[in-house]
C-alpha positions in Angstrom: -24.9 -9.0 7.9 -26.6 -8.0 4.6 -25.4 -10.5 2.0 -25.6 -9.5 -1.6 -23.6 -10.6 -4.7 -20.1 -9.2 -4.3 -17.5 -10.8 -6.3 -14.9 -12.1 -3.8 -11.7 -14.0 -4.9 -11.6 -17.6 -4.2 -8.6 -19.9 -3.4 -7.9 -23.6 -3.1 -6.2 -24.8 0.0 -3.2 -25.6 -2.1 -2.9 -21.9 -2.9 -2.6 -20.8 0.8 0.5 -19.7 2.3 2.4 -22.2 4.4 1.9 -20.3 7.6 0.0 -17.4 8.8 0.7 -14.5 11.1 3.4 -12.7 9.1 2.0 -11.2 6.1 -1.1 -13.4 5.9 -4.2 -14.0 8.1 -6.4 -16.9 8.1 -9.6 -15.7 9.6 -11.7 -18.7 10.9 -15.4 -17.8 11.3 -16.7 -21.0 12.6 -18.5 -21.3 15.9 -16.5 -21.6 19.1 -17.2 -25.5 19.4 -16.0 -26.1 16.0 -12.7 -24.0 16.7 -12.2 -25.9 19.9 -12.3 -29.3 18.1 -9.6 -28.3 15.8 -8.2 -25.4 13.8 -5.3 -24.3 11.5 -2.2 -23.3 13.4 -1.8 -19.5 13.7 -5.5 -18.9 12.5 -7.4 -16.0 13.9 -10.9 -17.0 15.2 -13.9 -14.5 15.1 -17.2 -16.3 14.8 -19.4 -15.2 11.8 -21.9 -13.5 14.2 -19.2 -11.4 15.9 -17.4 -10.0 12.6 -19.3 -6.9 12.2 -18.5 -5.9 15.9 -14.9 -6.9 15.8 -13.6 -5.6 12.5 -11.1 -3.4 14.2 -9.4 -6.8 15.3 -8.8 -7.8 11.6 -5.5 -6.4 10.1 -6.5 -4.7 6.8 -2.7 -4.6 5.9 -2.3 -8.2 5.6 -3.5 -10.8 3.0 -6.8 -12.0 4.4 -8.1 -15.5 3.9 -11.5 -16.4 5.3 -12.3 -20.1 6.2 -15.3 -22.0 7.7 -16.2 -25.6 7.5 -17.0 -26.1 4.0 -16.8 -22.5 2.4 -20.4 -21.1 2.7 -20.2 -19.0 5.8 -16.7 -17.9 4.8 -18.0 -16.7 1.4 -20.6 -14.5 3.2 -18.1 -13.0 5.6 -15.7 -12.4 2.8 -18.4 -10.5 0.9 -19.1 -8.5 3.9 -15.5 -7.8 4.5 -14.9 -6.8 0.7 -17.9 -4.3 1.1 -16.1 -2.9 4.1 -12.9 -2.2 2.5 -10.8 -5.4 3.0 -9.2 -7.5 0.5 -10.6 -10.9 1.4 -10.2 -14.2 -0.3 -12.7 -17.1 0.4 -11.0 -20.6 1.0 -12.8 -23.0 -1.2 -13.9 -26.2 0.6 -12.9 -24.7 4.1 -11.3 -26.5 6.8 -12.6 -29.8 5.5 -10.6 -29.3 2.3 -7.7 -28.1 4.7 -7.7 -31.2 6.7 -8.3 -33.5 3.4 -5.2 -32.0 2.1 -3.0 -33.0 4.9 -2.6 -29.7 6.6 -2.1 -29.5 10.3 -5.1 -29.2 12.7 -4.6 -28.3 16.2 -6.5 -27.5 19.4 -5.7 -24.4 21.6 -3.1 -26.2 23.5 -1.5 -27.4 20.4 -2.3 -30.9 20.4 -3.8 -32.6 17.3 -7.5 -31.6 16.4 -10.2 -32.7 14.3 -12.4 -31.1 11.8 
């Protein structure tokens, strides 16, 4: 993924929708082991390195929020998505901020997860 300086909107965890899947998508671009440890309920998981080959899986009609652990990788993915016609927003502070704000973290089977 070529990364140049594309302006990408930023948002804080407190500005995110309460849930995802309806009109909003939370795209988690962390690695599979990070995802297994814990993720946001309803998030979509596409690891950073797989995003270019899986663009067709991302719903361009929905509000798109991109998240990683702290916000660096998601910023790069959000820039890539914006260059490819998506309206993507980077989540400042990533899943670390998500968990610190008290939002739920789950594993694939729905049990409590960790970040």
